[in-house]
C-alpha positions as CSV (number, residue, x, y, z in Angstrom):
1,M,-63.2,135.4,-48.9
2,A,-59.6,136.0,-47.3
3,T,-58.9,140.1,-47.3
4,V,-56.0,141.8,-46.1
5,N,-56.6,145.4,-44.7
6,A,-54.4,148.1,-43.4
7,Y,-54.8,149.0,-40.0
8,L,-53.6,152.4,-38.7
9,N,-52.8,153.8,-35.1
10,F,-52.9,157.3,-34.2
11,P,-52.2,159.4,-31.4
12,G,-55.3,160.9,-30.4
13,N,-56.9,161.9,-33.8
14,T,-58.0,158.8,-35.3
15,E,-61.6,160.2,-35.4
16,A,-60.2,163.3,-37.2
17,A,-58.1,161.2,-39.9
18,F,-61.5,159.1,-40.6
19,N,-63.7,161.5,-40.6
20,F,-61.5,162.9,-43.4
21,Y,-61.0,159.3,-45.4
22,K,-65.1,159.3,-44.8
23,T,-65.2,162.2,-47.5
24,V,-62.3,161.2,-49.7
25,F,-63.7,157.9,-50.2
26,G,-67.1,158.1,-49.7
27,G,-69.7,155.7,-47.8
28,E,-70.3,155.4,-44.0
29,F,-67.9,153.5,-41.3
30,D,-68.7,149.7,-41.0
31,G,-70.5,149.7,-38.0
32,K,-70.1,152.1,-35.2
33,I,-66.8,154.2,-33.8
34,H,-66.0,151.4,-30.4
35,R,-64.7,153.8,-28.0
36,F,-62.5,152.5,-25.0
37,S,-65.3,153.7,-22.6
38,D,-66.9,150.4,-24.4
39,I,-64.5,148.1,-22.7
40,P,-66.0,146.5,-19.7
41,P,-64.2,147.0,-16.5
42,S,-62.1,144.0,-15.4
43,D,-60.4,143.3,-12.1
44,D,-57.5,142.2,-14.7
45,M,-57.2,145.4,-16.2
46,P,-56.9,149.1,-14.7
47,P,-59.6,151.9,-15.1
48,I,-58.9,153.7,-18.2
49,P,-58.3,157.4,-17.6
50,E,-61.1,159.6,-17.8
51,A,-59.2,161.5,-20.6
52,D,-58.5,158.2,-22.8
53,K,-62.6,157.2,-22.7
54,N,-63.8,158.6,-25.5
55,L,-60.6,157.8,-28.0
56,V,-61.2,155.6,-31.0
57,M,-60.7,152.0,-29.6
58,H,-61.9,150.6,-33.4
59,V,-63.1,152.2,-36.5
60,C,-63.8,150.6,-39.6
61,L,-64.6,152.1,-43.1
62,P,-64.9,150.6,-46.5
63,I,-62.4,152.1,-49.1
64,L,-61.7,150.4,-52.5
65,G,-62.9,146.8,-54.0
66,G,-64.1,145.6,-50.7
67,S,-61.1,146.6,-48.8
68,M,-61.2,148.2,-45.4
69,L,-58.9,150.5,-43.6
70,M,-59.1,150.2,-39.7
71,G,-57.8,152.1,-37.3
72,S,-57.2,153.1,-33.5
73,D,-56.2,155.6,-31.1
74,A,-53.1,154.3,-29.3
75,P,-53.0,155.9,-25.8
76,E,-49.9,156.0,-23.7
77,S,-52.0,155.6,-20.2
78,M,-51.9,152.0,-22.1
79,G,-48.4,151.7,-23.1
80,F,-48.9,152.5,-26.6
81,N,-46.3,154.8,-28.2
82,V,-47.1,156.0,-32.2
83,T,-44.0,156.6,-34.1
84,F,-44.9,157.4,-37.8
85,G,-42.0,156.5,-40.1
86,N,-41.4,155.4,-44.2
87,N,-42.1,151.7,-43.6
88,V,-45.8,151.6,-44.4
89,Y,-48.1,153.1,-47.3
90,I,-51.4,152.0,-47.9
91,N,-51.3,151.1,-51.6
92,L,-54.2,152.0,-54.0
93,Q,-55.2,150.7,-57.3
94,P,-58.0,152.5,-58.6
95,D,-60.1,151.5,-61.9
96,T,-59.4,154.9,-63.8
97,R,-57.4,157.5,-64.2
98,E,-60.1,160.1,-63.1
99,E,-60.5,157.8,-59.8
100,T,-56.6,158.4,-59.2
101,K,-56.4,162.0,-59.9
102,R,-59.5,162.4,-57.4
103,L,-57.9,160.0,-54.9
104,F,-54.8,161.6,-55.1
105,K,-55.7,165.3,-55.1
106,A,-58.0,164.8,-51.8
107,L,-55.3,162.6,-50.0
108,S,-52.4,165.2,-50.6
109,E,-54.3,168.4,-50.0
110,G,-52.8,169.3,-46.6
111,G,-50.1,167.1,-47.2
112,V,-47.2,166.7,-48.9
113,V,-46.9,165.1,-52.5
114,E,-43.8,162.7,-52.9
115,Q,-44.2,161.7,-56.5
116,E,-46.4,163.6,-58.6
117,L,-48.6,161.3,-60.7
118,M,-47.3,160.1,-63.9
119,D,-46.8,157.7,-66.4
120,M,-44.0,154.6,-65.4
121,F,-41.8,152.4,-66.7
122,W,-43.5,149.3,-65.3
123,G,-47.0,150.4,-67.4
124,S,-48.8,152.0,-64.1
125,Y,-50.0,155.5,-63.6
126,Y,-48.3,156.2,-60.5
127,G,-47.9,158.7,-57.5
128,S,-47.3,159.2,-53.8
129,C,-48.0,161.3,-51.1
130,K,-48.1,161.6,-47.2
131,D,-51.6,162.7,-46.1
132,K,-51.8,165.7,-43.2
133,F,-52.5,163.4,-40.8
134,G,-49.0,161.7,-41.8
135,V,-50.2,158.3,-43.8
136,Q,-48.1,157.1,-46.6
137,W,-50.4,156.1,-50.1
138,M,-49.4,155.2,-53.1
139,F,-51.4,154.8,-56.3
140,N,-50.9,152.8,-59.1
141,C,-53.7,152.7,-61.9
142,D,-53.3,150.2,-64.9
143,E,-56.0,151.7,-67.2
144,K,-54.1,152.6,-70.3
145,V,-54.9,156.1,-72.3
């Protein structure tokens, strides 16, 4: 079945971010954490700098409803430049208000609440926040009280 998953790039703290998300959503990573040191040497590619070898090349965490949250460090030595902006939110649609409140509280801790959870005119229980890693989250729960 086709799916859409969010992929996040971080400036060197992917492992800390995903360990935090693991405490929020529960569960385990889908497979191992792949590191840049796992890339086999190649004549077509310069060697990985020693300082970047332990960085996360790919990690995957199951979150809600079969969705996966995926991520990677983006080493400047490889030409990456992470810029956080307001162009990406991860939209969560929990089944219950209780689960919405739990996730909102956990993800906003140490971050910034942009919109408190409240009933909205379009019929959802909605809120948004930016977590302590700069990732923006939206919550839409359609459970009626």
